[in-house]
LOLUM-9464 format. One record per residue (C-alpha): residue in one letter; x negated, y negated, z negated. Coordinates in Angstrom, 3 decimals. Layout:
% LOLUM-9464
[A; [X; Y; Z]] ...
% end
This chain:
% LOLUM-9464
[E; [-2.401; 1.510; -45.480]] [S; [-4.656; -1.505; -45.064]] [P; [-5.642; -2.722; -41.571]] [S; [-9.319; -1.997; -42.283]] [S; [-8.632; 1.727; -42.736]] [R; [-7.032; 2.312; -39.326]] [F; [-10.271; 2.556; -37.374]] [P; [-12.966; 3.123; -40.045]] [G; [-15.530; 4.440; -37.572]] [S; [-15.525; 1.634; -35.045]] [P; [-18.682; -0.503; -34.635]] [L; [-16.708; -3.689; -35.227]] [H; [-15.460; -2.281; -38.535]] [R; [-18.983; -1.479; -39.730]] [A; [-20.290; -4.883; -38.608]] [A; [-17.435; -6.617; -40.386]] [R; [-18.061; -4.700; -43.608]] [R; [-21.778; -5.522; -43.523]] [G; [-21.070; -9.180; -42.786]] [A; [-18.437; -9.370; -45.505]] [A; [-20.757; -7.733; -48.019]] [R; [-23.559; -10.149; -47.178]] [C; [-21.232; -13.133; -47.387]] [G; [-19.898; -11.872; -50.700]] [K; [-23.364; -11.456; -52.184]] [L; [-24.456; -14.890; -50.994]] [R; [-21.268; -16.458; -52.303]] [M; [-21.570; -14.805; -55.738]] [A; [-25.221; -15.768; -55.981]] [A; [-24.387; -19.334; -55.080]] [F; [-21.558; -19.450; -57.590]] [D; [-23.811; -18.023; -60.323]] [R; [-26.454; -20.584; -59.575]] [A; [-23.899; -23.344; -59.539]] [E; [-22.497; -22.234; -62.903]] [T; [-25.939; -21.871; -64.409]] [S; [-26.974; -25.226; -63.076]] [S; [-23.856; -26.944; -64.397]] [V; [-24.303; -25.514; -67.887]] [A; [-28.030; -25.254; -68.511]] [A; [-29.661; -27.518; -65.965]] [T; [-29.373; -31.231; -65.698]] [D; [-31.880; -31.719; -62.956]] [T; [-30.264; -33.390; -59.921]] [D; [-32.645; -31.614; -57.534]] [D; [-31.273; -28.200; -58.510]] [A; [-27.695; -29.389; -58.038]] [A; [-28.534; -30.732; -54.585]] [A; [-30.171; -27.419; -53.657]] [V; [-27.061; -25.521; -54.735]] [K; [-24.847; -27.806; -52.669]] [A; [-27.089; -27.368; -49.651]] [E; [-27.000; -23.596; -50.049]] [L; [-23.219; -23.639; -50.328]] [A; [-22.959; -25.799; -47.188]] [E; [-25.244; -23.409; -45.304]] [L; [-23.187; -20.451; -46.493]] [K; [-19.989; -22.124; -45.309]] [A; [-21.521; -22.888; -41.914]] [D; [-22.644; -19.251; -41.528]] [F; [-19.184; -18.052; -42.449]] [V; [-17.528; -20.329; -39.866]] [A; [-20.018; -19.248; -37.183]] [L; [-19.313; -15.592; -37.988]] [R; [-15.576; -16.178; -37.613]] [R; [-16.050; -17.875; -34.252]] [A; [-18.349; -15.125; -32.949]] [V; [-15.974; -12.355; -33.969]] [R; [-12.970; -14.205; -32.540]] [A; [-14.770; -14.778; -29.222]] [R; [-15.793; -11.130; -29.043]] [V; [-12.281; -9.893; -29.717]] [H; [-10.819; -12.212; -27.097]] [R; [-13.407; -11.097; -24.552]] [Q; [-12.693; -7.426; -25.238]] [L; [-8.953; -7.963; -24.838]] [H; [-9.476; -9.890; -21.606]] [E; [-11.740; -7.199; -20.151]] [S; [-9.302; -4.496; -21.203]] [K; [-6.505; -6.359; -19.432]] [I; [-8.529; -6.644; -16.225]] [R; [-9.556; -2.977; -16.312]] [S; [-5.989; -1.877; -16.896]] [K; [-4.726; -3.970; -13.991]] [T; [-7.485; -2.735; -11.668]] [V; [-6.972; 0.952; -12.468]] [R; [-3.233; 0.574; -11.998]] [S; [-3.697; -1.084; -8.603]] [F; [-6.163; 1.643; -7.608]] [T; [-3.720; 4.387; -8.584]] [V; [-0.714; 2.815; -6.884]] [K; [-2.564; 2.180; -3.592]] [S; [-4.037; 5.678; -3.544]] [L; [-0.687; 7.367; -4.172]] [A; [1.063; 5.106; -1.671]] [T; [-1.554; 5.988; 0.966]] [I; [-0.971; 9.706; 0.441]] [V; [2.810; 9.385; 0.599]] [G; [2.738; 7.049; 3.603]] [W; [0.481; 9.303; 5.645]] [F; [2.320; 12.511; 4.715]] [T; [5.744; 11.099; 5.517]] [A; [4.590; 9.732; 8.858]] [E; [2.898; 12.997; 9.816]] [T; [5.916; 15.136; 8.891]] [C; [8.472; 12.971; 10.694]] [N; [6.303; 12.741; 13.778]] [R; [6.017; 16.511; 14.005]] [F; [9.798; 16.845; 14.073]] [L; [10.102; 14.067; 16.650]] [I; [7.401; 15.608; 18.826]] [L; [9.258; 18.914; 18.638]] [A; [12.462; 17.153; 19.695]] [T; [10.874; 15.240; 22.596]] [G; [8.664; 18.081; 23.762]] [G; [11.324; 19.496; 26.028]] [V; [11.945; 16.145; 27.701]] [V; [8.355; 15.169; 28.528]] [D; [5.805; 17.681; 29.766]] [K; [2.643; 15.754; 28.869]] [P; [1.728; 16.121; 25.174]] [V; [0.120; 12.670; 25.032]] [V; [3.250; 10.972; 26.331]] [S; [5.517; 13.060; 24.092]] [C; [3.441; 12.170; 21.047]] [F; [3.480; 8.465; 21.935]] [I; [7.275; 8.489; 22.334]] [A; [7.697; 10.236; 18.998]] [R; [5.395; 7.732; 17.271]] [S; [7.299; 4.834; 18.826]] [I; [10.684; 6.159; 17.685]] [Y; [9.419; 6.716; 14.156]] [A; [7.729; 3.299; 13.959]] [V; [10.858; 1.463; 15.073]] [C; [13.185; 3.417; 12.781]] [I; [10.973; 3.090; 9.708]] [S; [10.491; -0.638; 10.380]] [I; [14.270; -1.046; 10.162]] [L; [14.861; 1.210; 7.158]] [V; [12.036; -0.005; 4.898]] [P; [13.162; -3.681; 4.598]] [I; [16.672; -2.487; 3.761]] [A; [15.328; -0.123; 1.102]] [L; [13.069; -2.829; -0.368]] [W; [16.006; -5.206; -0.549]] [R; [18.160; -2.658; -2.358]] [L; [15.395; -1.701; -4.794]] [A; [14.701; -5.370; -5.551]] [C; [18.268; -5.723; -6.791]] [I; [17.699; -3.108; -9.486]] [K; [17.249; -5.000; -12.731]] [K; [14.649; -4.030; -15.272]] [S; [13.821; -5.449; -18.666]] [P; [10.102; -6.307; -19.077]] [G; [9.993; -5.075; -22.647]] [A; [11.635; -1.724; -21.991]] [S; [9.780; 1.535; -22.477]] [I; [8.269; 3.447; -19.561]] [S; [11.220; 5.554; -18.444]] [L; [11.263; 8.071; -15.622]] [R; [13.762; 6.002; -13.645]] [R; [11.615; 2.886; -13.924]] [S; [8.532; 4.789; -12.754]] [Q; [10.399; 6.209; -9.758]] [V; [11.595; 2.782; -8.693]] [E; [8.107; 1.276; -8.990]] [I; [6.280; 3.990; -7.053]] [T; [8.977; 4.016; -4.370]] [R; [8.737; 0.256; -3.902]] [A; [4.952; 0.507; -3.697]] [S; [5.066; 3.374; -1.176]] [L; [7.613; 1.927; 1.257]] [P; [5.234; -0.652; 2.832]] [A; [2.709; 2.150; 3.326]] [L; [5.274; 4.024; 5.438]] [V; [5.465; 1.120; 7.889]] [A; [1.700; 0.612; 7.838]] [W; [0.947; 4.239; 8.665]] [A; [3.676; 4.372; 11.298]] [W; [2.169; 1.524; 13.334]] [K; [-1.374; 2.719; 12.690]] [D; [-0.494; 6.106; 14.209]] [W; [1.301; 4.319; 17.063]] [T; [-1.871; 2.333; 17.771]] [Q; [-3.929; 5.501; 17.727]] [D; [-1.636; 7.236; 20.224]] [C; [-1.468; 4.099; 22.352]] [V; [-5.266; 4.139; 22.670]] [A; [-5.147; 7.849; 23.575]] [L; [-2.417; 7.203; 26.158]] [M; [-4.562; 4.548; 27.849]] [G; [-7.526; 6.897; 28.081]] [G; [-9.515; 5.733; 25.070]] [E; [-11.667; 3.410; 27.145]] [A; [-13.348; 0.361; 25.658]] [W; [-11.235; -2.081; 27.658]] [S; [-8.027; -0.473; 26.367]] [Q; [-9.179; -0.732; 22.765]] [I; [-10.104; -4.387; 23.234]] [L; [-6.747; -5.086; 24.839]] [I; [-4.780; -3.367; 22.077]] [A; [-6.777; -5.089; 19.320]] [V; [-6.301; -8.526; 20.886]] [V; [-2.587; -8.001; 21.556]] [L; [-1.888; -6.773; 18.020]] [T; [-3.867; -9.626; 16.484]] [L; [-2.053; -12.170; 18.635]] [F; [1.352; -10.687; 17.831]] [V; [0.751; -10.716; 14.063]] [S; [-0.715; -14.235; 14.264]] [I; [2.338; -15.631; 16.037]] [S; [4.685; -13.770; 13.693]] [E; [3.006; -15.204; 10.600]] [W; [2.646; -18.666; 12.149]] [V; [6.366; -19.344; 12.543]] [P; [7.863; -21.351; 9.641]] [C; [10.405; -18.701; 8.710]] [Y; [7.610; -16.323; 7.703]] [S; [6.079; -18.679; 5.132]] [Q; [9.522; -19.647; 3.835]] [A; [10.482; -15.981; 3.406]] [M; [7.194; -15.215; 1.667]] [G; [7.762; -18.085; -0.741]] [A; [11.306; -16.946; -1.481]] [I; [10.164; -13.372; -2.155]] [K; [7.383; -14.538; -4.490]] [V; [9.831; -16.646; -6.478]] [N; [12.542; -13.987; -6.775]] [E; [12.632; -10.961; -4.514]] [A; [16.137; -10.006; -5.608]] [T; [17.642; -13.313; -4.441]] [A; [15.502; -13.683; -1.301]] [G; [17.935; -11.633; 0.745]] [L; [17.712; -8.959; 3.405]] [V; [16.728; -11.348; 6.180]] [A; [13.621; -12.390; 4.259]] [Q; [12.469; -8.762; 4.076]] [F; [12.659; -8.481; 7.858]] [E; [10.903; -11.826; 8.353]] [V; [7.839; -10.726; 6.350]] [A; [7.655; -7.288; 7.988]] [P; [4.735; -8.281; 10.318]] [K; [2.371; -8.253; 7.349]] [Y; [2.672; -4.464; 7.263]] [L; [0.861; -4.273; 10.607]] [A; [-2.469; -5.191; 8.991]] [L; [-3.520; -1.527; 8.872]] [A; [-2.810; -1.120; 12.586]] [V; [-4.843; -4.250; 13.395]] [G; [-7.679; -2.981; 11.224]] [Y; [-7.616; 0.409; 12.934]] [A; [-7.741; -1.211; 16.373]] [W; [-10.818; -3.264; 15.507]] [N; [-12.417; -0.325; 13.685]] [S; [-12.060; 1.868; 16.778]] [L; [-13.787; -0.841; 18.780]] [C; [-16.609; -1.245; 16.257]] [R; [-17.264; 2.496; 16.153]] [L; [-17.824; 2.886; 19.881]] [P; [-21.625; 2.413; 19.715]] [V; [-21.823; 4.629; 16.619]] [A; [-19.983; 7.449; 18.385]] [W; [-22.224; 7.004; 21.443]] [F; [-25.390; 7.510; 19.383]] [Q; [-23.988; 10.345; 17.254]] [D; [-22.877; 12.311; 20.321]] [R; [-26.483; 12.410; 21.508]] [V; [-27.945; 13.985; 18.356]] [Q; [-27.322; 17.413; 16.871]] [A; [-29.036; 17.353; 13.478]] [P; [-26.701; 16.439; 10.607]] [L; [-29.481; 14.337; 9.092]] [F; [-29.610; 12.080; 12.162]] [V; [-25.824; 11.792; 12.242]] [F; [-25.859; 10.690; 8.625]] [M; [-28.690; 8.224; 9.185]] [I; [-26.874; 6.592; 12.119]] [Q; [-23.750; 6.214; 9.984]] [V; [-25.740; 4.653; 7.129]] [V; [-27.331; 2.123; 9.487]] [Y; [-23.886; 1.212; 10.825]] [F; [-22.551; 0.861; 7.279]] [L; [-25.355; -1.510; 6.284]] [L; [-24.899; -3.635; 9.407]] [I; [-21.117; -3.854; 9.109]] [T; [-21.416; -4.649; 5.387]] [C; [-23.731; -7.586; 6.052]] [F; [-21.571; -8.857; 8.902]] [I; [-18.221; -8.632; 7.079]] [S; [-19.679; -10.086; 3.867]] [F; [-21.076; -13.037; 5.828]] [V; [-17.762; -13.619; 7.626]] [Q; [-15.801; -13.373; 4.393]] [L; [-18.195; -15.743; 2.638]] [Q; [-17.936; -18.356; 5.388]] [W; [-14.163; -18.051; 5.445]] [D; [-13.933; -18.526; 1.677]] [K; [-16.099; -21.635; 1.908]] [R; [-13.865; -22.975; 4.646]] [E; [-10.736; -22.334; 2.591]] [R; [-12.213; -24.140; -0.414]] [R; [-13.228; -27.094; 1.758]] [L; [-9.751; -27.341; 3.286]] [K; [-8.204; -27.149; -0.172]] [R; [-10.362; -30.030; -1.390]] [E; [-9.472; -32.065; 1.708]] [A; [-5.777; -31.358; 1.195]] [E; [-5.982; -32.402; -2.452]] [G; [-7.803; -35.593; -1.457]] [S; [-5.228; -36.408; 1.208]] [A; [-2.414; -35.792; -1.263]] [A; [-4.040; -38.126; -3.783]] [I; [-4.346; -40.875; -1.158]] [E; [-0.739; -40.459; -0.056]] [D; [0.464; -40.710; -3.651]] [N; [-1.018; -44.215; -3.853]] [H; [0.944; -45.463; -0.840]] [D; [4.447; -46.817; -0.952]] [E; [7.345; -44.479; -0.306]] [E; [8.148; -46.312; 2.914]] [Q; [4.683; -45.683; 4.339]] [A; [4.367; -42.150; 3.047]] [Q; [4.540; -39.364; 5.637]] [P; [7.228; -36.699; 5.133]] [P; [5.815; -33.393; 3.857]] [P; [5.516; -30.556; 6.420]] [L; [7.736; -27.499; 6.223]] [R; [4.721; -25.260; 5.594]] [P; [1.048; -25.902; 4.800]] [R; [-1.131; -26.347; 7.877]] [R; [-4.817; -25.859; 8.222]] [S; [-7.604; -27.802; 9.889]] [S; [-5.880; -27.541; 13.282]] [M; [-2.980; -29.638; 11.971]] [Q; [-5.364; -32.288; 10.680]] [L; [-7.180; -32.351; 14.011]] [A; [-3.883; -32.686; 15.873]] [S; [-2.749; -35.611; 13.699]] [T; [-6.002; -37.539; 14.153]] [T; [-6.442; -37.090; 17.900]] [S; [-2.748; -37.316; 18.884]] [L; [-2.610; -33.935; 20.588]] [S; [0.635; -32.691; 22.024]] [L; [2.885; -30.273; 20.192]] [V; [1.906; -27.417; 22.489]] [E; [-1.785; -27.954; 21.865]] [T; [-1.132; -28.198; 18.145]] [A; [0.742; -24.892; 18.166]] [V; [-2.082; -23.241; 20.119]] [F; [-4.668; -24.419; 17.610]] [E; [-2.545; -23.217; 14.703]] [V; [-2.002; -19.782; 16.248]] [I; [-5.740; -19.461; 16.890]] [D; [-6.400; -20.494; 13.299]] [M; [-3.927; -17.893; 12.046]] [G; [-5.529; -15.308; 14.326]] [K; [-8.879; -15.936; 12.657]] [K; [-7.277; -15.293; 9.283]] [I; [-5.705; -12.056; 10.532]] [M; [-9.053; -10.872; 11.873]] [V; [-10.787; -11.658; 8.591]] [D; [-8.118; -9.744; 6.674]] [S; [-8.366; -6.790; 9.065]] [M; [-12.116; -6.619; 8.399]] [H; [-11.301; -5.225; 4.954]] [F; [-9.840; -2.123; 6.608]] [V; [-12.842; -1.886; 8.931]] [Y; [-15.103; -1.928; 5.893]] [A; [-12.963; 0.670; 4.091]] [W; [-13.219; 3.009; 7.084]] [A; [-16.979; 2.422; 7.166]] [V; [-17.237; 3.461; 3.506]] [L; [-15.109; 6.559; 4.117]] [D; [-17.009; 7.564; 7.251]] [T; [-20.322; 7.197; 5.415]] [I; [-19.393; 9.391; 2.464]] [N; [-17.730; 11.868; 4.844]] [A; [-20.935; 12.075; 6.880]] [M; [-22.990; 12.634; 3.743]] [F; [-20.720; 15.274; 2.173]] [F; [-19.272; 17.202; 5.115]] [N; [-21.821; 16.757; 7.922]] [F; [-25.054; 16.577; 5.958]] [L; [-24.419; 18.664; 2.818]] [L; [-21.842; 21.187; 4.045]] [G; [-23.012; 21.292; 7.677]] [C; [-19.478; 20.860; 9.039]] [S; [-19.610; 19.115; 12.401]] [S; [-15.837; 18.752; 12.889]] [S; [-13.422; 16.373; 11.182]] [P; [-13.113; 16.631; 7.358]] [S; [-9.592; 18.068; 7.532]] [E; [-10.973; 21.040; 9.514]] [C; [-13.747; 21.842; 7.026]] [G; [-11.571; 23.867; 4.650]] [Y; [-9.405; 22.810; 1.744]] [P; [-11.865; 23.807; -1.082]] [G; [-14.477; 21.350; 0.174]] [N; [-11.863; 18.667; 0.725]] [F; [-10.521; 19.142; -2.795]] [E; [-13.974; 18.809; -4.333]] [F; [-14.668; 15.747; -2.216]] [A; [-11.363; 14.049; -3.066]] [L; [-11.753; 14.781; -6.781]] [V; [-15.312; 13.431; -6.931]] [V; [-14.386; 10.341; -4.914]] [T; [-11.402; 9.624; -7.158]] [I; [-13.406; 9.915; -10.378]] [I; [-16.369; 7.860; -9.165]] [F; [-14.292; 5.166; -7.486]] [T; [-11.976; 4.816; -10.488]] [W; [-14.954; 4.259; -12.759]] [A; [-16.593; 1.900; -10.260]] [S; [-13.394; -0.131; -9.886]] [S; [-13.109; -0.527; -13.643]] [A; [-16.771; -1.550; -13.947]] [L; [-16.878; -3.979; -11.012]] [S; [-13.659; -5.737; -12.019]] [V; [-15.141; -7.162; -15.248]] [E; [-18.562; -8.140; -13.910]] [N; [-19.225; -11.875; -13.825]] [R; [-21.245; -12.355; -10.645]] [K; [-22.816; -15.731; -9.976]] [D; [-24.038; -15.279; -6.401]] [E; [-21.344; -15.775; -3.751]] [W; [-22.805; -13.081; -1.505]] [N; [-22.624; -10.499; -4.301]] [M; [-19.074; -11.596; -5.126]] [A; [-17.972; -11.039; -1.513]] [A; [-19.608; -7.589; -1.415]] [A; [-17.995; -6.591; -4.728]] [N; [-14.548; -7.678; -3.534]] [L; [-14.943; -5.614; -0.366]] [L; [-15.861; -2.557; -2.409]] [L; [-12.915; -3.013; -4.771]] [N; [-10.482; -3.242; -1.852]] [S; [-11.918; -0.135; -0.164]] [F; [-11.990; 2.258; -3.130]] [S; [-8.262; 2.958; -3.329]] [L; [-7.914; 3.430; 0.442]] [C; [-10.827; 5.860; 0.559]] [A; [-9.405; 7.915; -2.308]] [G; [-5.993; 8.056; -0.645]] [W; [-7.473; 9.065; 2.703]] [A; [-9.589; 11.764; 1.026]] [W; [-6.510; 13.337; -0.585]] [A; [-4.645; 13.071; 2.715]] [N; [-7.380; 15.116; 4.401]] [F; [-7.123; 17.696; 1.626]] [C; [-3.363; 18.008; 2.124]] [K; [-3.821; 18.476; 5.852]] [A; [-6.521; 21.118; 5.353]] [A; [-4.408; 22.996; 2.779]] [I; [-1.368; 23.073; 5.069]] [Q; [-3.488; 24.219; 7.990]] [N; [-4.856; 27.064; 5.874]] [A; [-1.310; 28.095; 4.893]] [L; [-0.257; 28.107; 8.544]] [D; [-3.245; 30.253; 9.531]] [V; [-2.825; 32.790; 6.715]] [H; [0.922; 33.366; 6.587]] [M; [1.896; 32.398; 10.143]] [V; [4.886; 30.407; 8.876]] [P; [6.757; 27.825; 10.983]] [D; [4.856; 24.576; 11.351]] [S; [7.748; 22.115; 10.907]] [G; [9.273; 23.932; 7.940]] [T; [5.935; 24.059; 6.138]] [W; [5.356; 20.344; 6.573]] [L; [8.880; 19.576; 5.360]] [I; [8.452; 21.678; 2.206]] [A; [5.038; 20.142; 1.594]] [L; [6.515; 16.645; 1.999]] [G; [9.032; 17.278; -0.780]] [F; [6.274; 18.732; -2.960]] [V; [4.031; 15.681; -2.388]] [W; [6.796; 13.206; -3.254]] [L; [7.627; 15.188; -6.418]] [S; [3.970; 15.420; -7.459]] [V; [3.292; 11.748; -6.812]] [S; [6.365; 10.704; -8.792]] [A; [5.465; 12.880; -11.787]] [L; [1.807; 11.827; -11.678]] [Y; [2.659; 8.138; -11.544]] [H; [5.091; 8.431; -14.466]] [R; [2.487; 10.227; -16.548]] [F; [-0.100; 7.611; -15.602]] [M; [2.180; 4.738; -16.654]] [V; [2.900; 6.390; -20.015]] [E; [-0.793; 6.933; -20.739]] [Q; [-1.715; 3.426; -19.599]] [H; [0.942; 1.918; -21.843]] [A; [-0.425; 3.921; -24.779]] [W; [-3.995; 2.846; -23.986]] [E; [-2.998; -0.829; -23.866]] [R; [-1.317; -0.514; -27.257]] [H; [-4.431; 1.206; -28.637]] [S; [-6.611; -1.630; -27.299]] [R; [-4.476; -4.237; -29.034]] [E; [-4.537; -2.325; -32.306]] [D; [-8.269; -1.708; -32.028]] [A; [-8.882; -5.435; -31.578]] [T; [-6.523; -6.683; -34.304]] [G; [-6.439; -3.810; -36.786]] [H; [-10.089; -3.022; -37.528]] [G; [-10.235; -5.078; -40.719]] [I; [-12.006; -8.171; -39.402]] [D; [-8.744; -10.099; -39.417]] [S; [-8.352; -9.574; -43.161]] [V; [-12.033; -9.904; -44.057]] [L; [-12.541; -13.155; -42.124]] [H; [-8.987; -14.447; -42.650]] [L; [-8.278; -14.509; -38.904]] [G; [-4.834; -12.950; -38.929]] [P; [-3.680; -10.481; -36.245]] [S; [-1.079; -12.893; -34.932]] [E; [-3.752; -15.491; -34.136]] [I; [-5.726; -13.024; -32.007]] [A; [-2.761; -11.376; -30.322]] [R; [-1.168; -14.720; -29.488]] [K; [-4.087; -16.026; -27.427]] [T; [-4.764; -12.855; -25.455]] [Q; [-1.933; -10.496; -24.557]] [I; [-2.287; -7.302; -22.539]] 
% end
């Protein structure tokens, strides 16, 4: 079977056949004219015209080859980006579901165990959350270290064991993230939910994560894990554990940002007004976070250029005058400290503040994701369905429809936005925020569906609460594992189809490109 007969109906195949037919006709006509001219004509003008026509034909043929090659490479590159984006979307969504469900189930058992010790439900819940957060923070680094030691061959087929290891490794950080997010939520409830308590918790969490990521051991452990996670060691997994608190920091700042929104929504009754208030908040927070992200990106690029310029100047100095390299890269605070001869304490303070700004900017992504989720929740549940309570209390049929629609639309939007070449920096920042929020919103939507379905089962059959959650937890882990394995198999097949579609449609043989030449430059 020839390569041109594999995909006879593709547009590229038809275009190649038309181009090849045209080139063939022009070439035969030129050859006929050349032969006729060489035999019957002696006029030099006719011979020059034939040569010019042959040169033009050759130039058109070369241009056609270049255009087809560029188009094939672009299609392969876009297919690679789409595949990577959809995979990241799926993994984050499934990890969000598993992380939330595991945290909720374990906390219910711990609350049941501590309920007889403490009379106040708020205090009992906070103690249970604290126990779970500490235990899971110890167990997850150990599990990640053990899973990193499992060897896998990159060229192996998608086996069930490989899929289980990958989805487990992706879900373990979500367990820690949800544990400390729930702990932050109960901590706010324990302190009364006042504005001052939310500010205090947000500042304390941000400061703690900033100091934890500022110490040199954190950057060294991150570098070792990026190079080879299997050889980084168990200690490195514990040293980078503070990065899992980003969700808790984002929740703390989101609770603070939503205070004025909740104040206005509590004073209106119509679902339309509730939805309009949420939309106004979404537009304002989108503009604010996009502006902050844009300014931070500009600052990072400026610091990178300054660092490259300083490195170039230092390379021109003698080795005796050269300064020893720092243990970890510093930011503008380090440069300010070196030029103004500040003390070590002042330098450390500036660096921690600088790291705190980075943590706050990163946490804004979660604030934006919650804003997106709250907006679509207000439109679907409050405005369309007329449900004034939380989404998980609006029935599992509505939650299933909402989660399914959100998953389909956000998957398509993620695939489309990932390949767009935006020129404006403001639009690029807004698109990146949307891409980061899609997977979290889909995971949270399915989490609300699971909670609503379990609540319906408890109301209908009057079964034990803890036992139902435990059975549902096993079912969720089994479903997520099977779904991820099926997804990886289908994605692998789609990638192979994309390669064959790009290199096996007949253009390689018609234009003498060769499939190896195309596949070598762009691999999926």
